[in-house]
C-alpha positions in Angstrom: -5.0 -12.9 28.5 -3.2 -9.6 29.2 -5.2 -6.7 30.5 -6.1 -3.7 28.5 -4.6 -0.6 30.1 -6.9 2.4 30.2 -5.3 5.8 30.2 -8.5 7.9 30.1 -12.3 7.8 29.7 -13.7 6.5 26.5 -17.3 7.3 25.6 -19.0 4.7 23.4 -21.9 5.3 21.0 -24.2 2.4 21.0 -26.1 1.1 18.0 -25.4 1.5 14.3 -23.2 4.5 13.5 -24.6 7.3 11.4 -22.7 9.1 8.7 -21.5 11.9 11.0 -20.5 9.6 13.9 -16.9 8.6 14.3 -16.1 5.0 13.6 -14.3 3.2 16.4 -10.9 1.9 15.3 -8.5 -0.5 17.0 -4.9 -0.9 15.9 -2.9 -4.1 15.8 0.8 -3.7 15.5 1.3 -0.1 16.6 4.9 0.4 15.7 6.9 2.7 13.4 4.6 2.9 10.4 1.5 3.4 12.5 3.1 6.1 14.6 4.6 7.9 11.6 2.0 7.5 9.0 -1.4 6.5 10.4 -1.9 8.1 13.8 -1.0 11.7 12.7 -3.5 11.5 9.9 -6.2 9.9 12.0 -5.8 12.5 14.7 -6.4 15.3 12.1 -9.4 13.6 10.6 -13.0 13.4 11.7 -13.9 9.9 10.6 -12.3 7.7 13.3 -11.8 7.5 17.0 -8.8 5.4 17.8 -10.1 3.5 20.9 -7.2 1.1 21.5 -3.8 0.3 20.1 -1.8 -3.0 20.5 1.8 -3.7 20.1 4.8 -5.6 21.5 6.7 -2.8 23.2 5.1 -1.1 26.2 7.1 2.1 25.9 6.0 2.6 22.3 2.4 2.0 23.2 2.6 4.5 26.0 4.4 7.1 23.8 1.6 6.8 21.1 -1.2 7.0 23.6 0.3 10.1 25.1 1.1 11.7 21.7 -2.3 11.1 20.1 -4.6 11.0 23.1 -5.5 7.4 22.7 -7.3 6.0 25.8 -6.2 2.3 25.8 -3.3 0.1 25.0 -2.7 -3.6 25.2 -0.2 -6.3 24.2 -3.0 -8.7 23.7 -4.2 -8.5 20.0 -7.0 -11.0 20.6 -8.5 -8.6 23.1 -8.7 -6.0 20.4 -10.2 -8.5 17.9 -12.9 -9.5 20.5 -13.8 -5.9 21.4 -17.4 -5.5 20.2 -17.3 -1.7 20.5 -14.9 -1.5 17.5 -16.1 -1.0 13.9 -12.7 -1.5 12.2 -9.2 -2.8 12.7 -6.0 -1.4 11.3 -3.4 -4.2 10.8 0.0 -2.6 11.1 2.1 -5.7 12.1 5.1 -6.9 10.1 3.8 -8.3 6.8 4.3 -12.0 7.6 1.5 -11.5 10.3 -0.8 -9.4 8.1 -3.2 -12.1 6.9 -3.6 -14.1 10.1 -4.7 -11.0 12.0 -6.7 -9.6 9.1 -8.7 -12.9 8.8 -9.4 -12.9 12.5 -10.6 -9.3 12.3 -12.9 -10.1 9.4 -14.3 -13.2 11.1 -15.0 -11.0 14.2 -17.1 -8.7 12.0 -14.7 -5.8 11.7 -13.8 -3.8 8.6 -10.1 -4.0 7.9 -7.4 -1.5 6.8 -4.4 -3.5 5.8 -0.9 -2.1 5.7 1.2 -2.9 2.7 2.4 -5.4 1.4 -0.5 -7.8 1.8 1.7 -10.9 2.4 4.5 -13.0 0.9 2.6 -16.1 -0.1 -0.1 -16.8 -2.6 -1.9 -19.2 -0.3 -2.3 -16.4 2.2 -3.4 -13.9 -0.4 -6.1 -16.3 -1.6 -7.1 -17.0 2.0 -7.5 -13.3 2.7 -9.6 -12.7 -0.4 -11.9 -15.6 0.6 -12.3 -14.2 4.1 -13.0 -10.7 2.8 -15.7 -12.1 0.4 -17.3 -14.2 3.2 -17.3 -11.3 5.6 -19.2 -8.7 3.6 -17.0 -6.0 5.3 -15.1 -3.2 3.7 -11.4 -4.1 3.2 -8.9 -1.5 2.1 -5.4 -2.8 1.2 -2.6 -0.2 1.0 -1.0 1.5 -0.9 -3.5 4.4 -1.2 -3.1 6.1 -4.6 -2.7 9.8 -5.3 -4.7 11.9 -7.6 -2.3 11.6 -10.5 -2.8 7.8 -10.6 -6.6 8.2 -10.6 -6.3 10.8 -13.4 -4.0 8.7 -15.6 -6.4 5.8 -15.2 -9.3 8.0 -16.3 -7.4 9.5 -19.3 -6.2 6.1 -20.5 -9.8 4.9 -20.5 -10.6 8.0 -22.6 -7.7 7.1 -25.0 -6.1 10.5 -24.4 -2.6 9.1 -25.3 -3.9 6.5 -27.7 -3.1 2.8 -27.0 -0.7 2.3 -24.1 2.5 0.7 -25.4 4.6 1.0 -22.3 5.1 2.5 -18.9 7.7 2.8 -16.1 7.4 3.2 -12.4 10.3 3.4 -9.9 10.0 3.5 -6.1 13.1 3.3 -4.0 15.0 4.6 -1.0 18.1 4.0 1.0 17.0 0.9 2.9 15.4 -0.2 6.2 18.3 0.9 8.3 17.7 4.5 7.2 14.0 4.3 7.8 14.4 2.7 11.2 17.0 5.3 12.3 14.1 7.9 12.2 11.7 5.4 14.0 14.3 5.0 16.8 14.4 8.8 17.1 10.7 9.0 17.4 10.6 6.4 20.3 13.9 7.4 21.9 15.5 4.0 21.2 19.1 3.1 20.6 19.1 -0.6 19.5 18.6 -2.1 16.1 15.8 -4.4 15.1 16.3 -4.7 11.4 14.1 -7.8 10.9 13.7 -6.7 7.2 17.2 -8.1 6.6 16.5 -11.4 8.2 15.3 -13.9 5.6 13.8 -16.1 8.2 11.6 -13.3 9.6 10.9 -11.3 6.5 11.1 -13.9 3.7 11.0 -11.2 1.0 13.1 -8.0 0.6 13.1 -4.7 -1.3 10.7 -5.9 -4.0 7.9 -6.4 -1.5 8.9 -3.5 0.8 9.3 -0.7 -1.8 8.6 -2.4 -5.2 5.0 -2.9 -4.0 4.4 0.9 -4.6 5.6 0.8 -8.2 3.8 -2.4 -9.1 0.6 -1.4 -7.3 0.5 2.0 -9.2 1.0 0.2 -12.5 -1.9 -2.2 -11.7 -4.1 0.7 -10.6 -3.5 2.6 -13.8 -3.3 -0.2 -16.3 -5.2 -3.1 -14.9 -4.3 -6.8 -14.9 -1.0 -8.1 -16.3 -0.5 -11.5 -17.9 3.2 -12.3 -17.6 6.3 -11.3 -15.6 10.0 -11.5 -16.1 12.0 -10.5 -13.1 15.6 -9.6 -12.3 16.6 -9.3 -8.6 19.9 -9.1 -6.9 21.6 -8.6 -3.5 23.8 -5.7 -4.3 24.8 -3.9 -1.2 22.9 -4.7 2.0 23.8 -7.3 4.7 21.0 -9.8 3.7 20.3 -12.8 1.6 17.2 -11.0 0.4 17.0 -8.9 -2.7 17.9 -5.2 -2.3 17.5 -4.2 -6.0 14.9 -5.5 -8.5 13.4 -4.8 -11.9 10.3 -6.5 -13.3 9.2 -6.5 -16.9 5.4 -6.9 -17.1 3.3 -7.7 -20.1 -0.1 -6.1 -20.3 -3.2 -7.9 -21.5 -3.1 -5.7 -24.6 0.5 -6.5 -25.4 2.2 -3.4 -24.0 5.4 -3.9 -22.0 6.1 -2.0 -18.8 8.8 -2.0 -16.1 8.7 -1.7 -12.3 11.9 -0.8 -10.6 12.9 -0.7 -6.9 15.9 -0.6 -4.6 17.1 -0.3 -1.0 20.3 1.2 -2.5 19.0 4.6 -3.5 19.5 7.0 -0.6 18.6 9.9 -2.9 15.1 8.4 -3.1 13.1 8.0 -6.2 9.3 8.1 -6.8 8.4 8.7 -10.4 6.7 7.2 -13.4 5.7 7.6 -17.0 3.0 6.0 -19.2 3.6 5.9 -23.0 1.0 5.6 -25.7 0.6 5.8 -29.5 -0.5 9.4 -29.3 1.5 10.9 -26.4 2.6 10.2 -22.8 2.1 11.1 -19.2 4.9 11.9 -16.7 4.6 12.1 -12.9 5.7 14.2 -11.2 5.0 16.5 -14.1 7.1 19.3 -15.6 7.8 22.6 -13.9 6.2 21.5 -10.6 3.0 20.0 -12.0 1.7 16.8 -10.3 1.1 15.4 -13.8 2.0 16.4 -17.3 0.8 15.2 -20.7 3.2 15.3 -23.6 1.6 15.3 -27.1 3.6 15.4 -30.4 2.8 18.3 -32.7 3.5 15.9 -35.6 3.2 12.2 -36.0 5.3 12.1 -39.2 8.3 14.2 -38.2 10.6 12.8 -35.5 12.0 16.1 -34.3 8.9 18.2 -34.3 8.2 20.0 -31.0 6.3 18.2 -28.3 3.4 20.0 -26.6 3.7 19.9 -22.8 0.5 20.5 -20.8 0.0 20.4 -17.0 -3.0 18.2 -16.1 -5.4 19.3 -13.4 -6.0 16.3 -11.2 -8.4 18.0 -8.7 -11.4 16.3 -10.2 -9.8 12.9 -9.8 -8.4 13.5 -6.3 -9.4 10.8 -3.8 -10.0 11.5 -0.2 -7.2 11.0 2.2 -6.3 7.4 3.1 -8.4 7.0 6.2 -11.2 9.2 4.9 -11.4 7.0 1.8 -11.6 3.9 4.0 -14.4 5.5 6.1 -16.4 6.6 3.0 -16.5 3.0 1.8 -17.4 1.6 5.2 -20.4 4.0 5.4 -21.4 3.2 1.8 -21.0 -0.5 2.3 -18.7 -0.8 -0.7 -15.1 -1.7 -1.5 -12.4 0.8 -2.6 -12.1 0.8 -6.4 -8.3 0.4 -6.5 -7.0 -0.3 -3.0 -8.9 -3.5 -2.6 -8.2 -7.2 -2.0 -8.2 -8.1 -5.6 -5.6 -5.6 -6.5 -3.5 -6.6 -3.5 -3.7 -10.3 -4.5 -2.8 -9.6 -8.1 0.2 -7.4 -6.9 1.3 -10.2 -4.6 1.2 -12.7 -7.5 3.3 -10.3 -9.6 5.9 -9.8 -6.9 6.2 -13.5 -6.3 6.4 -14.2 -10.0 9.2 -11.7 -10.3 11.2 -13.6 -7.7 10.5 -17.0 -9.3 11.4 -15.6 -12.7 14.7 -14.3 -11.5 15.5 -17.6 -9.9 14.5 -19.7 -12.9 15.4 -17.5 -15.8 11.9 -18.0 -17.2 8.9 -15.7 -17.8 6.1 -16.5 -15.4 2.4 -16.4 -16.4 -0.2 -14.8 -14.1 -3.6 -16.2 -13.2 -5.3 -13.7 -10.9 -7.0 -10.5 -11.8 -6.9 -7.0 -10.4 -10.7 -6.8 -10.1 -13.6 -9.0 -10.7 
């Protein structure tokens, strides 16, 4: 076992935490996404104290401890799992290692915040759900959804646009090499470690890396899907894995929606729309709004004007990612959307998309987004 290196003093509050006490958090897999996304937000918040981070590269660990005033680092993940002073674990490893460390954390009595995507195999997804159910701990599985997604979910339930007939979500960027160029800059590195392109290490490509955002948002807004037809291709990147993908999803109600993604979109895209029998939602909205609702002024004249209204999402706005996690830990509950059931259903959808593309057949789904 490797030692834990202590960079400063670390006061420990004994006993059960109270609502205003900071929760003790350990990080497994403190690499690019942790440094860029999680640690800055955790440092600004008041919910967590990051007690220890673990990772493979010593210079990255030292950099993050210095940057975010974290007292301890280690290359021994098991030491973090075994640390009885910790309340929760953030799993930020590459996705093939997510479930193994997540299960260990749950079995050690820790709450778990899981970086996306959950995993690339259904057996692992089922294993993680079983471990979460057995643990009684709060488990939050990213992505964390913005206020527009929560608001659309609410308004759909209120039938504000009638019955949903279709939707479209797209989430795409220029590829892992562009993302990792900025990570190298953060850590002062020069070499490449594009394991995302290596089918033996990653097993899945753009559909799981970026498509997870589009699919997760559709599931969060619309619920469980029953069938998937997938189209994936390796269009431009130096990999055997898919770098472009489109999934056609059938809703339980019969509506048909699409999820699009790509590693070949350096202009970046993050947008969506939900279409119903009495109107539609678009996000981002018109004229700078986060969300807009478009309602026809006539249901009998094709070219009648469409009323455009900006939707106030403030009453649906969730807490920030880590604050949301902390709220549910303290309440002893599970997040309503970013939970293990949504993550498992999304995993099944993504795998079904790959299977459909390979076989040319539509693939039925068996899991549900919630109980």
